C-alpha positions in Angstrom: -42.0 57.7 107.8 -43.1 60.8 106.1 -42.5 64.2 107.7 -45.4 65.8 109.4 -46.3 69.4 108.5 -45.4 71.9 111.2 -48.2 72.8 113.7 -48.9 76.6 113.7 -50.0 77.0 117.2 -48.2 74.3 119.2 -45.8 75.6 121.8 -42.2 74.9 121.4 -40.3 72.7 123.9 -36.6 71.9 124.1 -35.0 68.8 125.4 -31.4 67.5 125.6 -31.2 63.9 124.2 -28.2 61.7 124.8 -28.1 59.2 122.0 -26.0 55.9 122.4 -25.2 54.2 119.2 -24.7 50.4 119.2 -21.8 49.0 117.0 -24.5 47.7 114.5 -25.5 51.4 113.7 -22.1 53.0 113.7 -22.1 53.5 109.9 -25.8 54.4 109.6 -26.9 58.0 108.7 -29.2 58.3 111.7 -28.7 62.1 112.2 -29.3 62.8 108.6 -32.6 60.8 108.7 -33.6 62.4 112.0 -33.1 66.0 110.6 -35.0 65.0 107.3 -38.0 63.2 108.8 -38.9 65.4 111.8 -40.0 69.0 112.1 -37.5 69.8 114.9 -34.4 72.1 115.2 -31.2 70.3 116.5 -28.1 71.7 118.1 -25.2 69.4 118.5 -23.9 69.8 122.1 -21.2 67.1 122.3 -20.2 63.7 120.8 -17.8 60.9 121.2 -17.7 58.6 118.1 -15.6 55.7 117.4 -15.4 53.1 114.7 -17.7 50.6 116.4 -19.9 52.7 118.7 -20.4 56.1 120.3 -22.8 58.7 121.6 -24.1 62.1 120.6 -25.7 64.7 122.8 -28.2 67.0 121.0 -30.7 69.7 122.0 -33.9 69.3 120.1 -36.6 72.0 119.9 -40.0 71.7 118.4 -43.5 70.6 119.4 -43.8 68.1 122.3 -45.7 65.7 119.9 -43.0 65.8 117.2 -40.2 65.4 119.8 -42.0 62.3 121.3 -42.3 60.9 117.7 -38.6 61.4 117.1 -37.7 59.7 120.4 -39.9 56.7 119.5 -38.3 56.5 116.1 -34.7 56.7 117.5 -35.6 53.9 119.9 -37.2 51.8 117.2 -34.0 52.2 115.1 -32.0 50.7 117.9 -30.4 53.7 119.7 -30.7 54.1 123.5 -32.1 57.5 124.3 -31.7 59.2 127.7 -32.5 62.6 129.0 -29.5 64.0 131.0 -30.1 66.4 134.0 
């Protein structure tokens, strides 16, 4: 998936994403790929990672369209994505 050029006039939104990693993805560079492929800014809020599984909570900021694309990609990669309170 190629990065999309940033939209100049789109309003910025911010969402907290709770990403749950299954054991099968524990060694994959998901965050690296997320940062490289999407025009979003990320802030790591908290995490609990183990050898076999874990979760990460991030705040993502960018256009609503790009954020939706990133969530669809994460889900397609096999992560469970929730939006805490």
